[in-house]
N, C-alpha and C positions, 0 to 999 in steps of 0.2 A: 263455358268460356267464350264460345262463338257468339252467344247471345250478348254477352257483355261487350265484345268487340264491335258488334253491330250497333250497339247503343251509343258508342263514342261519337260518331259523326252527328247523330241526332242531338245529343247533348251540346256539342260544340255549336251547332247551328242555333239552338235555342238560346245560348249565351250571347250570341251576336245580334240579337233582335234590337231594333231601334228603340229609343225611349218611348214609353207608352204615351199615347195621346190622351187628352182629357176628353172622354167620349160621352159621359153620361152626366145629366144634370145633378145626379146624386153625388158627384165628385166635389162640387163647389159649395153648396149651401152650408152655412154655418162656419165658413172659413174666412180668415183675414190674412192678407198677404202684404208684406212690406216691400217697397221698391228697392231693388238692389242696383240695377244699372239699366241704361238704355243704349243700344248699339245700332246705328251711329246716332249721335246727337251732339249738338253744340252747347246744350244746357248742362250745367253741373248737377250731378246727383250726389247729395251728401248722405252717406250711410247713417242711419239712425235719425234721419230728419223727420220721421213720422209720416212720410208719404205712404199711404196705404189704400188698398181696395178691400172692401168687405162684401162677400156674397152672402146675403141673408137668406133666411128660409123663404120659400114661396116666391123666389125671383126678385127680391129687393136687392139693390146695389147701392153702396155708399163709397164715395171717394173722398179721402182726406189728403189734400195737397195744399197749395197756396189757397185755393178755393175749396169749399166743401160742396160736394155734389151728391145728389141722390137720383135714382132712376130704377128701371126694371131691366131684367136680363133673362135670356134663355140660352141654353147650350144644347146643341144637337150635332152629333157626329163631329165633335171637336171644334165646332164653330160657335163662338160667343157672339150673341147679338144683343146690343143694348136696344131694347124695343121702343123706347120713347126718348124724346129729347131729354137730356139731363137737366135737372133743376140745380143751378149752381149759384153760390154767392158771387159777387162781382168785385172782389178785392183788387186793388192795383198791385199786381205781383211784381217784385223786383226783376229787372232785366236779367235774363239768363236762368230764371227759375223754371223748373220743369212744371208744366201745366198738365198734370197727369190725365185730366179729363180729355185732353186732345187725343191721347193714345187709346183711350178706352171707349170712345164714342163709336157708334155704328157697328160694323162687323169685323171680327178678328178670328184668326185661327189660334187655337190653344194647343200647347204640347207640354209635356213634362220632360225635364232633363235633370235626373237625380232629384234633389230637393227643390229645384227651381220650377216655378210655373212661368212659362214663356208665352207672351202674347205677341202675335204677329198681326198688327192692324192692317186692314185693307186700305185705309186712307193715308197712311204715313209709312214711308220706307224705313222701318225700324224694327228691332226686336226688343221687347220690354221684359226684363227679368225680375221676378218677384221671389222672395223667400217667405216661408211661413212666418207670421208676425211674432210667434213665440220664440224664434231663434235669435 
């Protein structure tokens, strides 16, 4: 009985751990994420608008937004780095449209919050929330 009572504080502490960070490159390859929301932003995010990011095998990256982009990425210690300049189409996007590539260029910190993949870009003061594309 004493052993069980001693385990209670340990189990309570384990339950209070923060959301796991995305720490290994093996967490992302082969996954596609749909944009859910950006906080804060003045651009409207329409759920189901098809804005997505795909992390392909061997470090390939594809962004489907107003423009289509491709590039390369690495992840190390929860830091996403888009290693090359993104190659993007140059459509004239309507005013107020989210240009997803702006938030995913350069370096960002990644974390998980439940089902969400949260991207914290170094270059923009925002939190970008994605859900798995199959939801």
